[in-house]
C-alpha positions, 0 to 999 in steps of 0.5 A: 877465860874458861879453862879449856880456851886458856890450855889452848892459848898456853899451848899455842904460846909454848909452840912458838916459844923455842925455849919450850922443848917439851909440853906435857898435859899430865893427870887424868886429861892427859890420860883421856880420863877427866871430869868437869872438875879436872884442871889442866895439869902441865909439865914444861921441859926447858934448857938450863937457864930458861927455867925461872922465866918459864915459871913466870910466863906459863905457871905462876900467873895462872895458880889462882884460877884453879884451872892450870897448875904445873911445873917446870923442869929443865931437860936434865932434870927431867931425865933424872925425875921419877925414875924407877925405884921399886920402894918409891915408884909413886910417880911412875903412873903419872907418866903412863899413857901420856903424849908430849904435846910438844917434843923438840929433842925427840927424846921427851916422848921416849923418856915419858914412856920409859918413866911410866913402865917398870924397867925390863931388868926390874920386872922379875925382882919387883914381881917376885917381891910382891908375889911374896907379899901377896901370899904371905898376906893370903896365908895370915888371912887364911889362918886367921880365918881358920882360927876364928879371928875375924877381924885379923883375918880381915885386915890381912885380906884388905892388906893383900890387894895392893900386893895383888894388883902389884903382881898382876900389873907388874907381871906385864911391866906396868905399874899399878894405877892410882885407885881413881884410874883402876876401872878406866885402866882395865877397860881402856888398857886391859892386862893381857893375863888377868885371870878373871873378867875385868868386871868380876874382878873389880867386884871381887876386889870390892868384896874383899875390902868390904867384907875380907871374904875368904872364899874370894881370897881363896879364888885369888890365890888359885888364879894367881898361883896358876898364872904365875907358874905359867909365867916363870914364877916357880921358885916364889910358888914353891916357896909356899909349898907345905902350907895350907893355903886354901 
């Protein structure tokens, strides 16, 4: 049986199973970006006491096929799974742009949407910390370039890129996508406050990652400074007043 047919069979079986409270297609297929190599990554939500049986029925028999992989959580476990921690938030993008195929509780889709974003109350601190980190790396890159230390300038420029992306996405309450999804994300879920056309921005990131180009870094700095001021991050920008940044 091919992987598409196997997935449809499992979904149909789950729809008839009252112990499946939630059925989530995750990964690239769940977001709408897949390749011929993509498997079906499933997350099933079940009541307390039904976890082992669901694993035996939906997960374990298919692991050797490389067509379907996944896990089973109780609803209580899912409520606490992958919740926001600004220092350990790698799970968050897993849930971005997903739709539960089954949600018998009415709660599961709401949990998915909450897990796939930065909580509103955490946005300001997350952006503030990453904006400070970006400005610090930019300053170090600029200073090392000025002093003729090309290798150090390159390393600092490269290290600034994740911070830059965290700022741009975080300002809108969104988590930075995994690298394989970045181009797709910008095309399909555009940032409202991205200061550059997406294609130009991606080309600039590539240039910095390949060469550490300081002129591109200066453009990043100017645009992030100006748009962050407009979005209420005056303190973070003013903390760097007096430092030569370009």
